[in-house]
Phi, psi and omega in degrees: 000137175299147187300317186280008177059035176301133178291154185303133178086356182265150175295144175300134181102000180290326190292327173297328177287327178292321177294324173294326172298318179297320178295316179295318179299317180302318183286309195272335182254331181249355175077024187267157175293141182305309179300324182286338182275351189292318186301314182286320183297326191250010186298332180282354181271142179248115176112134175305315184300323179291318170303317181299322181293316176300321181285322174299318182292319179299310188296317180293325177296321179288329177295324194250012191302316178300322184283322178298313181296323178296323182288318178298313184294336179287345187242010177238145184282321183243128187293127178287139174308145182300337185258005184294140177293335176299317180295317184297315180297317182293317174303315180294317172304304182301312185297327176293314183286326190257345186233326190256354175084017181278133177306142188297324179297324180280329174304311185281326184297318188276347178254343176305319179300335180291346178244030177300138187078359181239204187281063183298318178299326177297310187294316183300314182296310182300314179297317181295318179301316184291322182290318177294329175281358182072038187296143175229163175253143185295153175299323178250109180303148165288146171270150175313141193301318183295325182285316181300311178301320183290315181289324182290322178295323178279320191234346177102169185294323180300320181288328174298314177301320182288325172298321180294324175288320180290327184287340182282339193256144171290123181296147175291174176255115178260135177238136175262137190252134180304314170203171189290343183271354183284162175289131178207162178298148175295148180180196178256131179262125178255357180189166179301143180052045180209141172218142178248126179242171181287339177136195186140175172283105193305320179293340180269355183288148186299129178094353183302312180295335176287339177075028181272353174209168178217157183281126178194126180298145183303328176291322182291347176280343191295323180303313180286336178293324179283347161286313177084203188261152183189173182228005180269198181273134177229135179254132172243103189266139180061056200273328185296151008281347170122358180304316174292321169306314186292318178301315185293322179292316178297338180271003175102353180285155173267103189259138168243118178266121187246131175209143182284339187269127176291321180295314177295325175300327175295326179289324174301317184290325178292324177291324174303314184290321181292324183268347185069013175279143181262129172200163178266140177243127183238121173269109183199157173268123190287352176282343182245339186263160176208143181287156179295324178222158179295165178238155175291331181217135172230130178246123179250105172263082200290151173296135186209179177298337186058027182291347183289339187254032180295340183294318182270333186234073184300339181301334179300334179297332184261338181268336188266069179280183182301320186288325183287319176306310183292330178289315180286335175295317178294316176307307179306314184298322177297313181297311179307313183300318177287315183293335182290346172279354186252016183255128176296154175302135181086352182280181187241135173246119177250122184248129185219147168215148180265055185239153171250023178253128182306325182304331187255014180215271191296323185285331180287325176297308183300318179297317179298311182292332178287331179275330193242094178293345184273004182234137166236154173285120174272100192301143172287141183261147183301319185293345177277346191257162173299148176303126183100350179247127181238148177289154175291164184296342175281339176114348173274180183238128170234117177259144185223159174302144185098336170295140183055030185301319180291340182255009179106000174082182175202169183284163175278128188216150163241134180223136178221129177254125186241131178256135178269133183297158182098189177089000000 
């Protein structure tokens, strides 16, 4: 029996394409996160390579979706509905042939079974027409129109262009080091206790088994950097997968990491075991939970639309619509309101989101400062930040597409450090 469970009479390799179709359907029609859809969508596949292929096809389709659809629409007399299986099959065939290096005959042969009982001739004909025309995809993918419009209004055309460039390139691998002396892969350091490498199979990289480093985008290290070193109590709220928790623990803090998810809390515990760093893990919803005593430092890595991580997770571009952004912004405001009471007088509160939406950053900060006269924005200093990232003139940190472009870029983040009066 073939490893990919190809059905009788189908070309070998059809099963991973069918799984890719399920992944795309989960994201585009049901609004699920791509990572969350993987177990169910790929359960019929036997072997990691087939799952990897299905994920690669789905992810590259999402990166290139507007351009793929433009090609399809140019070759059809009547526009196919967005959710038509024929459109999905053509997307999968075209992205293989035009972006992933699959021979055209194999690309079309392995997707035609996906439209059995449907317009196979249409799919075959449109694909053939585009191949004969010498169709190509642009070097810089177009962003979904609603995303491009939103970001152009917030940050300008240059940032949209930079985002198009960023999504086309494989992002580098950033590693946070437990301390400067640990064994780690060779690379470029952009900050203290950081190294950037080209990539690779993470568990096989030097020093992984020793637990001296963990994967963490350089922008994601900024929130803990703004807390710095200390020996008091620190709360890391909404903490999983735990990179910031590990940073705080390595910086000397007595950390309590709080997350609502049992599964994500298990990842925290696994990271704790691998690195040997000490911290407490609490499974709780911060909207219902409260610490026994206030903390000298509180870090909120707030739930958000996650549009800042679009390079690695292109599905966020299709899931983070205006309603989702408004909903997460309201949740962030509630968390901020509660967490502000858990900071000792004179202590520090760091609020962060991996979002490129002002509603989940600048606007949230303004609302908070207007409501809380006992807090002031404490400006970030240049020497606290990775090389190439500078604070906004107001003192918070906003990373955007285009920053660190020559070094491989970084995720989009908003980070503000707030100091409570007293102490």
